[in-house]
C-alpha positions in Angstrom: 0.3 0.0 0.1 1.1 3.0 -1.2 2.3 5.9 1.8 -1.0 8.5 0.4 -3.5 5.4 0.3 -2.5 4.6 3.9 -2.9 8.4 5.1 -6.4 8.5 3.4 -7.5 5.3 5.8 -5.6 6.8 8.8 -7.7 10.3 7.9 -10.5 8.5 7.6 -12.3 7.5 10.9 -14.5 4.7 9.8 -11.7 2.5 9.0 -9.3 1.3 11.3 -5.5 1.3 10.0 -4.5 -2.2 12.4 -4.8 -4.3 10.4 -2.8 -2.7 7.8 0.3 -2.5 10.5 2.9 -5.4 11.2 3.0 -5.1 14.5 5.9 -7.8 14.5 8.1 -5.6 14.3 7.3 -2.5 16.2 9.7 -0.4 18.2 9.5 2.5 20.6 12.7 4.6 20.2 14.6 4.9 22.7 13.1 3.0 24.9 15.0 -0.5 25.1 15.8 -2.0 27.9 19.5 -2.4 30.0 19.4 -3.4 33.6 21.5 -1.5 36.5 22.3 -1.9 39.9 22.7 0.5 42.0 23.6 0.6 45.7 21.6 3.6 47.9 21.6 3.9 51.8 19.2 3.0 53.6 17.6 6.6 54.3 17.4 7.3 51.1 15.6 3.7 50.1 12.9 4.4 53.1 12.3 8.0 51.8 12.1 6.0 48.4 9.8 3.6 49.6 7.3 6.2 51.5 7.1 8.9 48.5 6.3 5.9 46.5 3.7 5.0 48.2 1.9 8.4 48.9 2.2 8.5 45.2 0.7 5.0 44.4 3.5 3.7 42.5 6.5 1.6 43.1 10.1 2.3 43.8 11.6 1.6 40.4 8.6 3.5 38.8 9.3 6.5 40.9 13.0 6.2 40.5 12.4 6.3 37.0 10.5 9.3 36.5 12.9 11.5 39.0 16.1 10.8 36.9 14.0 11.4 33.7 12.9 14.3 34.6 16.2 15.3 36.4 17.7 14.4 33.0 15.0 16.8 30.6 16.0 19.8 33.1 19.5 19.2 32.6 19.1 18.8 28.7 16.5 21.6 28.2 19.5 24.1 30.6 22.4 22.5 27.8 19.8 23.9 25.1 18.7 27.5 26.8 22.9 27.9 27.2 23.1 26.8 22.9 20.1 29.8 21.9 21.8 32.7 24.5 25.2 32.4 22.8 
């Protein structure tokens, strides 16, 4: 199927395009998982557990979210520095 025809089917809300996709090869960019081991002091783990419980997520989830937020802040800060030069 040509891209134009696929686009038309996508734009037509009555047509479900999922049948036209090969989901066996689907990948999310930059989302490959890799395991790392990190040692934290007990006070930090206790604080993480309390906050994760308060928010209603797992310890791993809150660590991932907080790291992602921090890395995004760093990237945004660097981008801002480049534009201000």
